[in-house]
N, C-alpha and C positions, 0 to 999 in steps of 0.2 A: 555807365562807367562807375558811378558812385555806388550802386548796389553791388557791384563786383568787389569793391574795396571795403565795404562795410564789414563783411564777415571776417576777412583777414585782420582788420584793424581791431575788432572786438576780441578775436582770439589772441592777438598780440598783447592787448591791454590785460586780459585775464592772466596770461602767462607771466607777464611782468609783475603783476600784483601778487600772484602766487609765489614768485621768486622773492619778492620783498618780504612777504610774510614768513617765508622759510629762512631767509638770511637775517631778518631783523633781530631776533633774539641772540643769534650768534654774534652779530655786529655789536650789539649792546654789551654782551658779555666780554667781547674783546676790548671794547673801550674801557670797561671797568678794570679789567686785569692789567691792561697796558698802563692805565693811570696809577694803579697801585704799584706795579713793578717799577715804573719810572721813579716814584717817590722812594722806593726801597733802594734802587740803584744810587740815587743822589745821596741818600743818607749813608750808604756804605762806602762811597768813593774815598773819603779820607782814611778809612780803615784799610782799603786796598792799597792806597799809596804808602801807608805805613808798613804794610806787609811786604810790599815790593822793596822798600828801603832796607828792611832787615834781611830779606831773602831775595837777592837779585837774580833768581833763576829765570831762564828765558820763557818758560811756559807760563809764568805769572804775568808776563807782559803781552801775551797774545790778546788781540782785540776782543775775541769772544769770551775769554776767560774773565776779564775784568768785571763786566756786569753780573756774571754768574757769582763770582766771589763777593761782589758788593751785596747782592741779595742774601746770600748764605750768611755772611758776617752780620748783616743787619738783623736777620731773624735770630741768629745766635745771641746777639746782644740783648734783644727783646726778651728772649727766653730766659737768659740769665737774670735780667732785671726783674722779670715776673717771678722767677723762683726765689730771688732774694727778698722781694717785698712780701712774699708769703711766709717768710720766716720771722722770728721775733726780732732778730737784729736788723733785718731789712725794714720791718715796720717802724722800728725806732729811728733808723736812719732817714726813712721817708718823712716821719714826723718832724725830725730836726730840720730837714730840707724845707718842709712846708713852713715851719716857724721862721726860718731865715728869709725865704722869699716873701712872706707876708709882711716883713718889716721894710722891704724896699719900696720906695715911694710910688714908682710907676709900674713896676713889675707886679706888685701885690694885687692891683686891681685886675690885670689881665689873667694872672695865674689863678687867682681864687675863683674868678668867673668861669674859666675853662675847666678847672677842677670840679666845680660844683655841677657844671653842665654834664661832664663825662660821668660823674657819679650818678646823676639823675638818669642818664640814658642807659647806663649799665645796671641799674637797679633791677633785681629780679622780682622783688615783692610788688604785686599789683602793677607790674610794668605794662600790662595790656590796657590799664585804665589811664595811661598817660599819653597814649596815641590818640590824637583828635583830628577833626576836620574843621577848617575855617573857610569862609568865603574870601578867596584870594586867587587872582588879582582883582576880581570883580564879583558882584553878587551872583550867586548861582553856579559859580566855578569853585569847586572844592579843592583845597590843597591839604596834603598830609602835614601835620605838625606835631610837635612834642610839647605837651603842657609841662613847663618847667616849675612854675609856682603860681600862686595867686596873690594879688595885692588888693588893697582897699582904696577906693576913690575918696580922697579927703573931703570932697565937697558933698557928695551924695551918700557916702557910706556903702555904695554898691561894690560888689566884688569884681575885680578885673583880672583877666587871665593873661599871663605872659607865655606866649606860644612861639616856639622856634620853628621856622619853616625852612627845612633844608632844600637845596636845589636837587633836582633829579640828576642822576649819573655822577654828579660831583657834590655829595652832601656836606663836604667841608666848607662850602660857601652857603650862607643861609640868611634869612631875614628874621628879625625879631619883631613880633607884632604884639601890641597891647590892645586888648579888645574886651568888651563886656562878656560876662559869662554866658548870657543868653544867645550869643552868636558863635558859641563853641559847641561842636558836635562830638560827643564822646563815642569812640568806636570800640569794637571788640578785637582790634588788631593787637598783636604782641609787638614788642620792639623789633624782634627778628623779622617778622612779616613786613613791618613798615620799612625797615632798612632794605629788605630784598626788593620791595616795590620801587624804592627810590633808586637803588643801584642799577636795576634792570629796566628802568623806565616804564614800570608797570607790567613787564612781560611775565614776571614771577609774582603772582598775587593769588589770594584765596578766591574761591568761587563766589562767596557772599561777603558783604560788608555792611555795617550799619551806616547808612547815608543820611537819613532824616533824623530830626531831633525829637521824635515822638517818644514820650515816656522816658526822657533822659534822667538818669540819676544825678544827684548833686555833685558837680565837679569838685567843689572845695573839699568834699569828704575823701577824695582819692589822693590827696596830697598829705 
């Protein structure tokens, strides 16, 4: 009886595994886009409510129209802001906003930290040298991180790396690790490749990656 069931069970397991491999990348992609769309809808909802107040047409109040409008309006606002900041007047206004926010007692710390992090992650020059691997959450288990800056240990004089470790699928949540330079592995990944790996759970990744620390260049020279 057992021998009769072994073959069908193995076939069932193989087919289920093949189905998971097929659906896995699609499921991860759906999770990423659903997360982004949800954030865009939430950001654009006040704009939709304001538009409905000014133009109380019936089609604006349809359930399926509200999230579509929220996404479109949010993207439009981001485009306009990006266009303005690329102009001279926009850069001056952004500089004025930075100077105002940096004078606020509590907001200054958060804003300046986030601003510096985003500038570091969006930097094009030598960006591939800022993607690193560290042993996290335990030795032998590598996690992708972004080398944001280097510090100096006041007791030993040795260099310490500040590495941001984003969570997969949801990179907006992350850990900040301070660790010795000799425990950081410099990779040949670009920022775009690293973000693609994080957002897709590793489904989108290059064929090869620098995993060991053999003949590693000085990390402090990359910053």
